[in-house]
Each structure stands twice: as C-alpha cells, then as structure tokens.
Backbone as a printed PyTorch tensor [residue, N CA C, xyz], in Angstrom:
tensor([[[130.8110,  94.4150,  88.7570],
         [131.4900,  95.1270,  90.1530],
         [130.6060,  95.7020,  90.8880]],

        [[130.5190,  95.3460,  92.3360],
         [129.3240,  96.2430,  93.0800],
         [129.8320,  97.2710,  93.6810]],

        [[129.2630,  98.5540,  93.6680],
         [129.5400, 100.1550,  94.2440],
         [129.5060,  99.7490,  95.6170]],

        [[129.3460, 100.5720,  96.6740],
         [129.2890, 100.7230,  97.6500],
         [129.0920, 102.4490,  98.0860]],

        [[128.4180, 102.9800,  98.7070],
         [128.6440, 104.1890,  99.3540],
         [128.9820, 104.1080, 100.7460]],

        [[129.7900, 104.4880, 101.8940],
         [130.0160, 104.4650, 103.0010],
         [130.2410, 106.0080, 103.6350]],

        [[130.0120, 105.5200, 104.7180],
         [130.7290, 106.7440, 105.6510],
         [131.6210, 105.8620, 107.0770]],

        [[132.6770, 107.3110, 107.0380],
         [133.7040, 106.6600, 108.1600],
         [133.7050, 107.6530, 109.2550]],

        [[133.5980, 107.0560, 110.7170],
         [134.0910, 108.2350, 111.5540],
         [135.4990, 108.1340, 111.7840]],

        [[135.8510, 109.6350, 111.9880],
         [137.0140, 110.7400, 112.0070],
         [137.1690, 110.3020, 113.5030]],

        [[138.9300, 110.6370, 113.6480],
         [139.0150, 110.8200, 114.9830],
         [138.8990, 112.2890, 115.4240]],

        [[138.1060, 113.1820, 114.5610],
         [137.7970, 114.6410, 115.3160],
         [136.5210, 113.9960, 115.9070]],

        [[135.8260, 113.3740, 115.4190],
         [134.4030, 113.0460, 115.6940],
         [133.4170, 113.4180, 114.1860]],

        [[134.2460, 113.5140, 113.3860],
         [133.4660, 114.3020, 112.2890],
         [133.0300, 113.0720, 111.3030]],

        [[132.1300, 112.6800, 110.0480],
         [131.7970, 111.9960, 109.8040],
         [132.4890, 112.2760, 107.7270]],

        [[132.8530, 111.2440, 107.2010],
         [133.3460, 111.2010, 106.1390],
         [132.3750, 110.6610, 105.1630]],

        [[131.7690, 110.9430, 104.0990],
         [130.8850, 109.7760, 102.7670],
         [132.1240, 109.8560, 101.6000]],

        [[132.0240, 108.7770, 101.2150],
         [132.4610, 108.5180,  99.6880],
         [132.0550, 107.1100,  99.6260]],

        [[132.7060, 106.7440,  97.6660],
         [132.2160, 105.5280,  97.1820],
         [133.5790, 104.8210,  97.0320]],

        [[133.1890, 103.5490,  96.7540],
         [134.3440, 102.1370,  96.1540],
         [133.5340, 101.3750,  95.6730]],

        [[134.5320, 100.2620,  95.1530],
         [134.3480,  99.4150,  94.7550],
         [135.1780,  98.0750,  95.9490]],

        [[135.7560,  98.5420,  96.9410],
         [136.4000,  97.4060,  98.0780],
         [136.5020,  98.3820,  99.2050]],

        [[135.8060,  97.9250, 100.2160],
         [135.5450,  98.8270, 101.3180],
         [136.7890,  98.6190, 101.9090]],

        [[137.1360,  97.4580, 102.2670],
         [138.4540,  96.9720, 102.8690],
         [139.7020,  97.9040, 102.8130]],

        [[139.9090,  97.4820, 101.0850],
         [141.3690,  98.2270, 100.6790],
         [141.0280, 100.1760, 100.8830]],

        [[139.3900, 100.4490, 100.7350],
         [139.4090, 101.9080, 100.7620],
         [139.5960, 102.5640, 102.1920]],

        [[139.1740, 101.8550, 103.1560],
         [139.6010, 102.2840, 104.6900],
         [140.5240, 102.2500, 105.1620]],

        [[141.6510, 101.3100, 104.3380],
         [143.0100, 100.9180, 104.5130],
         [143.7730, 102.6900, 103.8890]],

        [[143.0710, 102.7460, 102.9790],
         [144.0890, 103.8580, 101.9670],
         [143.9920, 105.1400, 102.6450]],

        [[142.5010, 105.4210, 103.2560],
         [141.9930, 106.3780, 104.2490],
         [143.1620, 106.3300, 105.6190]],

        [[143.3280, 105.3540, 106.1150],
         [144.2600, 104.9690, 107.2280],
         [145.6560, 105.1200, 107.3010]],

        [[146.6740, 105.1910, 105.7460],
         [147.2070, 104.3670, 106.0210],
         [148.3820, 104.8500, 104.5650]],

        [[147.7090, 105.3710, 103.6430],
         [147.9580, 105.6390, 102.3530],
         [147.8890, 107.5110, 101.7490]],

        [[148.9050, 108.4660, 102.0530],
         [148.8850, 109.7110, 102.1770],
         [148.8500, 109.7680, 100.9410]],

        [[149.0030, 109.4060,  99.9160],
         [148.4450, 109.8120,  98.6730],
         [147.5620, 109.1600,  97.7930]],

        [[146.7330, 108.6150,  98.8300],
         [145.5660, 107.8430,  98.2400],
         [144.3250, 108.3410,  98.9760]],

        [[144.5400, 108.5680,  99.9570],
         [143.3890, 109.3690, 101.1650],
         [142.8160, 110.6380, 100.9150]],

        [[141.6270, 110.7600, 100.8770],
         [140.7370, 111.8260, 100.4620],
         [141.9860, 112.5750, 101.5100]],

        [[141.9400, 114.1020, 101.1090],
         [142.5400, 115.1850, 101.7330],
         [141.9580, 115.1160, 102.9700]],

        [[140.5250, 115.3840, 103.2070],
         [139.6730, 115.4430, 104.4350],
         [140.2420, 114.3820, 105.2510]],

        [[140.5080, 112.9640, 105.2340],
         [140.5140, 111.9590, 106.2300],
         [142.4720, 112.0370, 106.6700]],

        [[143.3770, 112.6690, 105.6730],
         [144.2230, 112.6780, 106.3070],
         [144.8380, 113.7940, 107.1830]],

        [[144.3030, 114.7300, 107.7370],
         [144.5310, 115.3060, 108.8500],
         [143.4260, 114.8740, 110.1510]],

        [[142.6890, 113.5160, 109.7700],
         [141.4990, 113.0450, 110.7460],
         [141.6720, 111.7890, 110.6040]],

        [[143.0290, 111.0780, 111.4120],
         [143.1050, 109.8330, 111.0440],
         [143.2920, 109.4300, 112.7200]],

        [[142.9330, 108.0930, 113.1180],
         [142.6710, 107.3070, 112.3210],
         [140.6840, 107.2660, 111.8120]],

        [[140.7420, 106.8670, 110.8960],
         [139.3340, 106.8390, 110.4240],
         [138.6580, 105.3370, 110.5150]],

        [[137.2530, 105.1430, 110.9980],
         [136.7160, 103.5150, 111.4840],
         [135.4170, 103.4890, 110.0900]],

        [[135.2910, 102.6460, 109.5530],
         [133.8830, 102.4120, 109.0210],
         [132.5730, 102.2380, 109.6380]],

        [[131.7880, 103.7340, 109.1960],
         [130.7530, 103.3890, 110.5510],
         [129.0540, 103.0030, 109.5380]],

        [[129.0120, 102.8540, 108.4990],
         [128.3750, 102.5890, 107.2890],
         [128.8100, 102.2730, 105.8710]],

        [[127.9220, 101.2000, 105.4760],
         [128.3160, 100.9500, 104.0280],
         [126.9060, 100.7280, 103.5140]],

        [[126.7100, 100.8560, 102.1150],
         [125.4000, 100.5930, 101.3070],
         [125.7510, 100.2220, 100.1550]],

        [[125.6730,  98.7870,  99.6320],
         [125.7590,  98.5740,  98.3670],
         [125.3890,  99.1500,  97.1930]],

        [[125.3950,  99.3810,  96.1230],
         [124.4770, 100.0600,  94.9090],
         [125.2270,  99.4120,  93.9690]],

        [[123.9240,  99.5770,  92.8540],
         [124.2940,  98.6830,  91.8210],
         [125.0650,  99.3570,  90.7750]],

        [[125.3900, 100.5800,  90.9350],
         [126.4240, 101.1220,  89.8770],
         [126.8610, 102.0520,  90.1570]],

        [[128.0200, 102.7980,  89.4640],
         [128.8220, 103.9500,  89.9130],
         [127.6940, 104.7120,  89.8540]],

        [[127.2210, 105.4460,  89.4290],
         [126.3020, 106.1340,  88.9280],
         [125.4950, 106.1910,  90.6220]],

        [[124.5490, 105.1980,  90.7540],
         [123.7700, 105.1030,  91.9970],
         [124.5420, 105.1810,  93.0690]],

        [[125.7370, 105.2040,  93.1690],
         [126.5930, 104.9810,  94.2850],
         [126.7880, 106.5730,  94.4000]],

        [[127.0770, 107.4030,  93.3550],
         [127.2990, 108.6380,  93.4740],
         [126.2050, 109.6970,  93.6820]],

        [[124.8890, 109.3690,  93.3650],
         [123.7870, 110.0060,  93.4110],
         [123.4850, 109.4910,  94.9820]],

        [[123.4080, 108.2880,  95.5560],
         [123.3200, 107.8240,  97.0940],
         [123.9380, 108.7430,  97.4980]],

        [[125.1760, 108.8720,  97.4960],
         [126.4480, 109.7900,  98.1220],
         [126.0460, 111.3620,  98.2800]],

        [[125.8510, 111.8470,  97.1330],
         [125.1620, 113.2700,  97.4020],
         [123.8150, 113.1480,  98.1480]],

        [[122.8660, 112.2870,  98.4310],
         [121.8410, 112.3370,  99.0290],
         [122.2480, 112.3780, 100.6060]],

        [[123.1790, 111.1910, 100.9160],
         [123.6460, 111.1080, 102.3260],
         [124.3610, 112.6570, 102.8930]],

        [[125.1670, 112.8870, 101.6570],
         [126.1640, 114.5580, 102.2250],
         [125.3190, 115.7670, 102.3670]],

        [[123.8540, 115.4140, 101.6430],
         [123.0450, 116.6020, 102.5140],
         [122.1070, 116.4990, 103.5680]],

        [[122.4440, 115.4470, 104.2940],
         [121.9950, 114.7280, 105.5500],
         [122.6440, 115.5820, 106.8350]],

        [[121.7190, 115.8100, 107.6680],
         [122.0750, 117.1420, 108.6780],
         [123.4560, 115.8350, 109.6790]],

        [[124.0330, 116.2670, 110.0470],
         [124.7510, 115.1660, 111.2930],
         [123.8220, 114.5780, 111.9380]],

        [[122.7670, 114.7720, 112.8230],
         [121.7850, 114.1140, 113.4050],
         [121.4460, 112.6840, 112.7370]],

        [[120.9360, 113.4600, 111.2270],
         [120.2320, 112.7340, 110.5020],
         [121.3150, 111.0380, 110.1010]],

        [[122.4060, 111.8470, 109.6490],
         [123.4820, 110.7620, 109.5040],
         [123.9480, 109.5140, 110.5910]],

        [[123.5160, 110.1490, 111.6390],
         [123.8740, 109.3960, 112.7510],
         [123.0510, 108.3150, 113.1620]],

        [[121.7530, 108.9400, 112.7340],
         [120.4140, 108.3340, 112.8840],
         [120.3540, 106.8640, 111.9860]],

        [[121.2250, 106.9790, 111.0200],
         [120.9270, 106.2160, 109.8050],
         [121.9020, 104.9360, 110.1290]],

        [[123.2760, 105.8720, 110.4620],
         [124.5600, 104.8510, 111.4140],
         [123.8880, 103.6740, 112.3540]],

        [[122.6880, 104.2760, 113.3030],
         [122.5070, 103.7460, 114.4330],
         [121.8840, 102.5770, 114.3320]],

        [[120.8080, 102.9070, 113.3090],
         [119.2980, 102.1270, 112.7300],
         [119.8490, 101.4020, 111.6670]],

        [[120.8680, 101.0550, 110.8050],
         [121.4210, 100.6130, 110.2100],
         [122.0040,  99.1550, 110.3810]],

        [[121.9040,  97.8090, 110.0070],
         [122.4190,  96.6670, 110.3310],
         [123.2140,  96.2470, 108.9180]],

        [[123.7540,  97.1240, 108.1860],
         [124.5360,  96.8960, 107.3720],
         [126.1000,  96.7460, 107.4820]],

        [[126.6410,  96.6080, 108.6520],
         [128.2320,  96.3820, 109.3200],
         [127.4740,  95.3520, 110.7480]]])
C-alpha cells in the first residue's frame, strides 16, 4: 500500500495538508462528503489538489506531513510551484 502526503488549495486561498493512500478518493471526500471531509476543508470548499508526494509508509507520510505543516505559506507555495509531482 502506497501512502501520499498532499496539499490542497482551498476556496479561501488557504492550504490544507494531509496524508492518504488514495489521492483521488480523498480529494473527492474533501469536496463532497461532509462526514469524511476534514473539518477545516468543509467550510472551505471546493478544494483542488496542489501537491502530492509518495511516501514509503504511513509513518514516513506522517513525518513528512509534520515537516510540511511547519513551513511558512511562501515556502509551501514555492514547493508547489517548483514540484513536478502533478
């Protein structure tokens, strides 16, 4: 099973970071499933996938998520802009 860390652009121009095993399903849940979407994204729909990075395990994905969440907004946008992951 592959894990991904991802960032979403939200409708209010904010960024959300999370982990998943299925990017397409998870983005769909953020946009359409009130009970499965993160509380943060429920009020900021629609969301769009901005960045995704594969990780070898859930632990590695969680660690990378923590690293990304500690970045400033400009650092996150720079990562998204310079990535070739999407």
